Each structure stands twice: as structure tokens, then as C-alpha cells.
C-alpha positions in Angstrom: 100.5 107.8 112.0 103.3 105.2 112.6 106.5 107.1 112.1 108.7 104.0 112.5 107.7 101.2 110.1 109.5 97.9 110.1 112.7 98.1 108.0 112.7 96.5 104.6 116.0 95.6 102.9 115.8 95.6 99.1 119.1 94.3 97.7 120.1 95.9 94.4 120.7 93.3 91.7 123.1 95.8 90.1 125.7 94.3 92.4 124.7 90.6 91.9 126.2 88.1 89.5 124.4 88.8 86.2 125.4 85.3 84.9 123.5 83.7 87.8 120.4 85.9 88.3 117.9 83.1 88.8 120.2 81.5 91.4 120.8 84.9 93.1 117.1 85.5 93.4 116.6 82.0 94.9 119.4 82.6 97.4 117.9 85.9 98.4 114.5 84.4 98.9 115.9 81.5 100.9 117.8 84.0 103.1 114.6 85.7 104.1 114.7 88.7 101.8 111.2 90.0 100.8 112.0 92.7 98.3 114.6 92.9 95.5 115.6 96.1 93.7 115.9 96.2 89.9 118.0 99.1 88.6 116.8 99.6 85.0 119.2 101.9 83.1 119.0 103.0 79.5 122.4 104.6 78.8 120.6 107.9 78.2 119.1 109.1 81.5 122.1 107.6 83.3 125.5 106.5 81.8 124.9 102.8 82.1 122.8 100.0 80.6 121.3 97.1 82.6 118.1 95.1 82.5 115.0 95.3 80.4 111.5 93.7 80.6 112.6 90.3 79.0 115.1 89.7 81.8 112.7 90.6 84.5 109.9 88.5 82.9 112.2 85.5 82.8 113.2 85.8 86.4 109.6 86.5 87.5 108.6 83.0 86.5 110.7 81.4 89.3 110.6 84.1 92.0 108.0 85.1 94.6 110.1 88.2 95.7 108.5 91.6 95.6 110.0 93.2 92.4 110.9 96.8 93.2 111.6 98.2 89.7 113.5 101.5 89.5 113.2 103.0 86.0 116.3 105.2 85.4 115.2 105.8 81.9 114.1 108.6 79.6 110.4 108.8 78.7 109.4 105.9 81.0 105.7 106.2 80.0 106.7 104.2 76.8 107.6 101.1 78.8 105.3 101.1 81.9 103.0 98.4 80.5 106.0 96.3 79.4 107.5 96.3 82.9 104.2 95.6 84.6 103.6 92.7 82.2 107.1 91.4 82.9 106.2 91.2 86.6 107.0 94.4 88.3 105.1 94.8 91.6 106.2 98.4 92.0 107.4 100.9 89.4 109.5 103.9 90.4 109.9 106.7 87.9 112.2 109.7 88.2 110.6 113.2 88.6 113.4 114.5 86.3 112.3 112.1 83.5 108.6 112.7 83.6 107.0 115.6 81.7 103.5 114.8 83.1 104.2 113.1 86.4 100.6 112.9 87.6 99.6 111.2 84.4 102.5 108.7 84.7 101.6 107.9 88.3 98.0 107.4 87.4 98.9 105.0 84.5 101.1 102.9 86.8 98.1 102.5 89.1 95.8 101.7 86.2 98.2 99.0 85.1 98.0 97.4 88.5 101.4 98.2 90.0 102.3 100.3 93.0 103.5 103.8 92.0 106.7 105.4 93.3 108.7 108.4 92.4 112.5 109.1 92.8 114.5 112.2 93.2 118.1 112.7 92.2 120.3 114.2 94.9 120.1 117.8 93.6 116.3 117.8 93.1 114.3 119.7 95.8 111.5 118.1 97.7 108.9 120.7 96.8 108.4 119.1 93.4 106.5 116.4 95.3 104.1 118.6 97.1 101.0 117.9 95.1 101.8 114.3 94.1 102.6 112.8 97.5 99.1 111.6 98.3 99.1 109.4 95.1 102.4 107.5 95.7 103.1 104.3 97.5 106.8 105.3 98.0 109.3 108.0 97.5 112.9 107.1 96.6 115.6 109.5 97.8 118.8 108.9 95.7 121.8 109.3 98.1 124.2 109.0 95.2 124.0 110.2 91.6 122.4 107.3 89.7 124.2 105.2 87.2 126.8 103.1 89.0 127.0 100.9 92.1 129.6 101.2 94.9 129.4 105.0 95.2 129.8 106.9 98.5 126.7 108.2 100.4 126.1 111.9 99.9 125.8 113.3 103.5 123.0 115.9 102.9 120.7 113.0 101.9 120.0 112.3 105.6 118.5 115.8 106.1 116.5 115.3 102.9 115.0 112.1 104.3 114.0 113.9 107.6 112.5 116.8 105.7 110.5 114.4 103.4 109.1 112.5 106.4 108.1 115.8 108.0 106.5 116.9 104.7 104.5 113.6 104.6 103.3 114.0 108.2 102.1 117.5 107.5 100.0 116.2 104.6 98.9 113.0 106.4 100.7 110.8 103.9 102.0 107.4 105.2 104.0 106.3 102.1 107.3 104.4 102.3 110.6 106.3 102.1 113.3 104.4 100.3 117.0 105.3 100.3 119.3 104.1 97.5 123.1 104.7 97.3 125.8 104.0 99.8 123.5 102.4 102.4 125.5 100.3 104.9 125.0 98.9 108.4 126.9 101.9 109.6 124.4 104.5 108.4 121.1 102.6 108.2 120.1 103.4 111.8 120.4 107.1 111.3 118.4 106.9 108.1 115.7 104.9 109.8 115.6 107.4 112.7 115.0 110.2 110.1 112.0 108.3 108.7 113.3 106.0 106.0 112.0 102.4 106.1 113.0 100.8 102.8 116.8 100.5 102.1 118.5 99.6 98.9 122.0 98.1 99.2 124.1 96.7 96.4 127.8 96.1 96.9 127.4 96.5 100.7 125.0 93.5 100.6 126.1 91.2 97.8 129.8 91.6 98.7 129.2 90.1 102.2 127.7 86.6 101.9 126.0 84.5 103.2 123.0 86.6 102.5 121.0 85.5 105.5 123.7 86.7 107.8 124.1 90.0 105.9 120.3 90.6 106.0 120.4 90.0 109.8 123.4 92.5 110.1 121.4 95.2 108.4 118.2 94.6 110.4 120.1 94.4 113.7 121.7 97.7 112.9 118.3 99.3 112.5 117.2 98.0 115.9 
């Protein structure tokens, strides 16, 4: 199993200019970005409200980026088909929001998207034990979800390392994504622990031009 995968930077549109989403996506694509992270919030599971399927669908029409859609919403099963129809390539649901997680993961696969699960900072890894072989990616939240610009929670590093060990013990080669407080200063350590997909919001969009910022992140991993 390849422990060190090539790093993927998935900029979080939560920190983009919402009034220029189409232009932001075009600029990211031109800069060489391959993935983009959509933080979908409902004001119930987290204390904020952001995008819904209509916005994603409108942007999908003019973007070839991989749409990494993170559903921070209650009862996500109600909206899985809507987000896949809107153009999500990957749907990430929270363990804490899913009553029947295996059913939810299987439905995402049936709909034609890649399935992923996310854990809030306090949620232990053992809840993933039986579901790991079915997922394309696990997202470790390194801040409490809801708002951008928060500081990285230090124990998240150990959690990433333990997740990678858990995956290797099971022979699972899924992606590990980290979201929250990821910067060029800590991305190398996270990669060394086994993460390979990195979400960055304010630490990415706040430092244009995007091509140079992408290079800064990737060089830091090397």
C-alpha cells in the first residue's frame, strides 16, 4: 500500500468571494487546482448557512473542477440525490448526523458519487471500524465546524496518524482529508502522518495569486 499519496489541495469556497463564485472557480482552475471544497451548512447541524444544490448546479455548468461537497447538515439522506444531480463528484456526510451510516454511504454510491465520511474533533475513530472499506475518503475536522478562519486543534495530528494506522491494519487505501486551520506551516506534518487531501480556506484565498499559493502549499509538503 502506498502510504504517501500525492498531495491534493482542495480550497474551501467558504473563504471565497460569494459574489464572484463563477470567477473564483475559473481562477482556481486556471491556477492548476484540481479539487474545490464546498462547505454546505444548514444553520442546524452547524451555526451557519451557506450553499445549497441550486448554487452548486449553476457553478457546475462552467467548471471542470472536482466538486468535493461536505454536507454539514442534519438528516443528509433527504438531499443526497439533489446534490448529486447538482454536480457533486464526492459527498461527505458527518458520522454525527447519520442514524444509519451504512445505508447513507450505500445510497451515495448508488447515486453515482464517491462516498466520504467526516468526524468532528471530539468523535473517536472507532465509529469508523466497520464502514472504512466502503468509503473513498475520511475527513478529519481539525476545527469545530461552522466558521472559517479558526485555529487548528493540535490533537488532530495524532488522530490523522491513528486513522492511517487503522486503515493500514484493515488494508484500506482511502484518502484522508484534513479541514480546519491547514496552512503551509503544518501541512508537511499532516502529510507525514498520512493525510493527502488538504482543505484550506482563509489561508488559501487570503493570499493570491492562486497559482503561487497552490505552489506554496505543495512545496511545503515536499
